[in-house]
Backbone bond lengths (Angstrom), bond angles and torsions (degrees), N, CA, C in turn:
res aa  C-N    CA-C-N  psi(-1)  N-CA   C-N-CA  omega(-1)  CA-C   N-CA-C  phi
1 X - - - 1.463 - - 1.497 108.88 -
2 X 1.331 120.27 132.59 1.501 123.60 -174.62 1.517 106.94 -70.12
3 X 1.295 117.11 162.89 1.414 126.37 176.45 1.542 111.50 -58.83
4 X 1.348 112.21 -44.02 1.538 118.61 -179.45 1.578 109.88 -61.92
5 X 1.316 116.38 -43.81 1.512 119.56 178.92 1.501 113.48 -64.10
6 X 1.400 109.67 -41.82 1.429 113.55 176.10 1.518 118.90 -62.10
7 X 1.329 112.54 -40.94 1.450 119.87 173.77 1.527 110.88 -63.88
8 X 1.360 119.40 -46.12 1.467 122.97 178.95 1.623 109.47 -59.06
9 X 1.293 115.32 -45.54 1.474 121.56 179.75 1.515 108.91 -61.88
10 X 1.299 120.48 -36.79 1.458 124.27 -178.18 1.575 108.80 -69.49
11 X 1.370 113.23 -39.57 1.463 114.00 178.44 1.445 113.56 -68.64
12 X 1.368 115.91 -37.01 1.542 119.87 178.14 1.562 106.08 -64.56
13 X 1.373 120.13 -43.51 1.413 121.75 -178.60 1.538 108.98 -60.21
14 X 1.251 117.57 -46.46 1.483 120.34 -179.29 1.487 114.49 -61.88
15 X 1.322 115.42 -40.13 1.453 120.11 -178.38 1.560 111.26 -72.60
16 X 1.306 116.85 -31.06 1.473 118.99 -177.74 1.537 112.65 -101.00
17 X 1.331 118.21 -9.82 1.438 119.76 178.93 1.484 117.10 -78.60
18 X 1.357 117.22 -23.35 1.492 122.29 178.11 1.508 106.35 -110.82
19 X 1.325 119.01 103.41 1.402 121.72 174.95 1.494 113.78 -57.01
20 X 1.361 120.90 134.05 1.388 122.55 -176.90 1.492 117.16 84.80
21 X 1.338 116.43 -4.35 1.458 119.75 -178.36 1.539 112.07 -76.57
22 X 1.357 117.98 -21.20 1.415 122.87 171.97 1.519 108.94 -124.50
23 X 1.384 115.11 105.05 1.426 117.87 -177.25 1.513 112.12 -59.56
24 X 1.342 119.31 144.35 1.442 126.16 177.31 1.489 116.18 64.53
25 X 1.300 117.86 11.92 1.506 122.06 176.97 1.592 106.88 -111.24
26 X 1.364 114.54 107.73 1.392 118.38 179.79 1.505 114.82 -66.79
27 X 1.280 119.72 159.24 1.457 121.95 173.83 1.518 111.55 -58.10
28 X 1.357 116.53 155.17 1.482 117.70 179.50 1.485 111.36 -61.51
29 X 1.398 113.96 145.44 1.481 120.81 -175.98 1.590 104.14 -74.45
30 X 1.325 114.41 142.87 1.432 120.60 174.46 1.500 107.20 -81.52
31 X 1.380 114.10 140.39 1.431 122.45 179.04 1.445 113.35 -150.69
32 X 1.319 118.48 158.00 1.476 122.74 -178.06 1.537 105.56 -120.49
33 X 1.305 113.23 151.86 1.440 122.29 178.73 1.485 114.20 89.39
34 X 1.303 118.21 -175.22 1.443 127.17 -177.95 1.598 110.79 -70.45
35 X 1.278 114.78 144.98 1.443 119.75 172.00 1.591 105.38 -148.21
36 X 1.321 112.59 147.67 1.448 119.42 -179.05 1.498 111.36 -55.23
37 X 1.338 113.37 142.48 1.488 121.59 -179.49 1.511 111.01 -88.80
38 X 1.299 116.41 67.72 1.434 123.21 178.03 1.550 114.35 -137.72
39 X 1.319 115.30 129.10 1.478 117.08 -176.20 1.576 104.34 -79.99
40 X 1.274 116.93 138.49 1.507 125.10 -178.84 1.477 114.44 -130.45
41 X 1.260 116.18 160.90 1.511 123.36 176.03 1.571 99.92 -112.95
42 X 1.295 113.02 140.85 1.421 118.67 179.48 1.598 105.39 -128.06
43 X 1.351 109.65 144.62 1.490 116.83 -174.30 1.588 108.06 -105.58
44 X 1.338 114.60 127.66 1.475 121.55 175.95 1.550 107.15 -70.72
45 X 1.322 118.55 115.93 1.430 123.72 -179.15 1.515 116.80 -63.71
46 X 1.358 115.53 -18.45 1.450 122.05 178.43 1.493 114.40 -85.93
47 X 1.438 113.37 -40.42 1.433 119.59 -175.68 1.431 120.05 -109.86
48 X 1.388 114.66 -20.29 1.447 124.05 -176.86 1.463 114.16 79.56
49 X 1.324 116.56 3.47 1.485 119.90 176.86 1.496 111.78 -74.75
50 X 1.373 119.82 137.34 1.463 126.05 -178.19 1.557 108.63 -93.67
51 X 1.309 115.25 138.69 1.527 120.43 179.54 1.486 105.55 -129.37
52 X 1.356 115.29 151.24 1.412 123.43 178.89 1.502 112.20 -99.45
53 X 1.350 115.50 134.08 1.508 121.64 -177.98 1.521 107.52 -133.44
54 X 1.313 116.03 160.13 1.467 122.30 -173.97 1.595 109.88 -73.44
55 X 1.320 119.57 -28.79 1.416 120.39 175.41 1.551 108.95 -164.66
56 X 1.240 118.63 178.18 1.500 123.05 -174.74 1.564 109.43 -68.16
57 X 1.264 120.51 -25.26 1.466 122.32 -179.13 1.512 109.48 -74.65
58 X 1.336 118.86 -28.47 1.466 125.45 -176.20 1.530 108.95 -79.25
59 X 1.332 118.37 -28.44 1.486 122.51 178.99 1.404 112.45 -59.70
60 X 1.371 119.61 145.52 1.381 122.62 177.95 1.618 115.76 -58.23
61 X 1.312 118.64 137.47 1.439 117.68 179.16 1.436 113.05 -56.10
62 X 1.308 118.67 139.62 1.505 123.80 177.37 1.580 113.04 87.11
63 X 1.272 115.18 -2.97 1.446 116.37 -177.09 1.590 106.05 -96.64
64 X 1.318 117.91 138.57 1.467 121.25 176.96 1.484 107.33 -73.28
65 X 1.394 120.46 143.55 1.414 122.99 179.40 1.539 109.44 -119.34
66 X 1.352 110.65 148.26 1.368 122.31 -175.78 1.534 113.46 -132.64
67 X 1.406 117.02 158.68 1.524 120.62 -179.31 1.478 113.28 -79.35
68 X 1.357 117.88 -18.06 1.541 119.22 -177.11 1.501 109.30 -145.01
69 X 1.247 116.13 163.03 1.481 121.35 175.77 1.503 110.44 -67.10
70 X 1.359 118.45 -35.35 1.449 123.05 175.96 1.502 113.66 -61.83
71 X 1.311 116.36 -41.22 1.477 121.36 176.84 1.503 109.86 -67.30
72 X 1.276 119.99 -40.43 1.446 124.06 -179.24 1.493 106.59 -64.88
73 X 1.273 123.01 -43.08 1.462 124.66 -174.84 1.506 112.66 -86.57
74 X 1.369 112.21 3.61 1.562 113.68 170.75 1.508 111.64 87.85
75 X 1.337 116.26 14.30 1.488 116.61 174.63 1.563 117.04 -99.04
76 X 1.298 113.24 10.44 1.473 118.74 174.66 1.521 112.44 164.30
77 X 1.338 112.68 168.35 1.519 120.65 163.83 1.525 119.07 77.70
78 X 1.278 114.11 -168.02 1.495 121.69 -171.31 1.514 112.22 -126.05
79 X 1.259 113.52 173.49 1.481 128.27 -175.63 1.456 110.83 -90.07
80 X 1.343 116.87 144.60 1.510 121.35 177.62 1.524 104.46 -100.44
81 X 1.240 116.39 118.25 1.466 118.88 176.89 1.535 113.66 -76.72
82 X 1.347 117.93 133.39 1.439 120.78 179.43 1.516 109.46 -123.43
């Protein structure tokens, strides 16, 4: 695992390990089977708040996912199709 992926995985763990540590960000969605190994940001369609998830499968259903926080917040980039 590259250092970048390890760091991103650590951030995701810290954000999801402490309930309530990130307001308005629900716990990762439970899923079965394989899912792409890419960390994503997902935008809450009701509040517009961006939340970090371990992969697209863990992001809440119905939320658009992005490759970076900047893309999610509208400061750049594209959408990740799931």
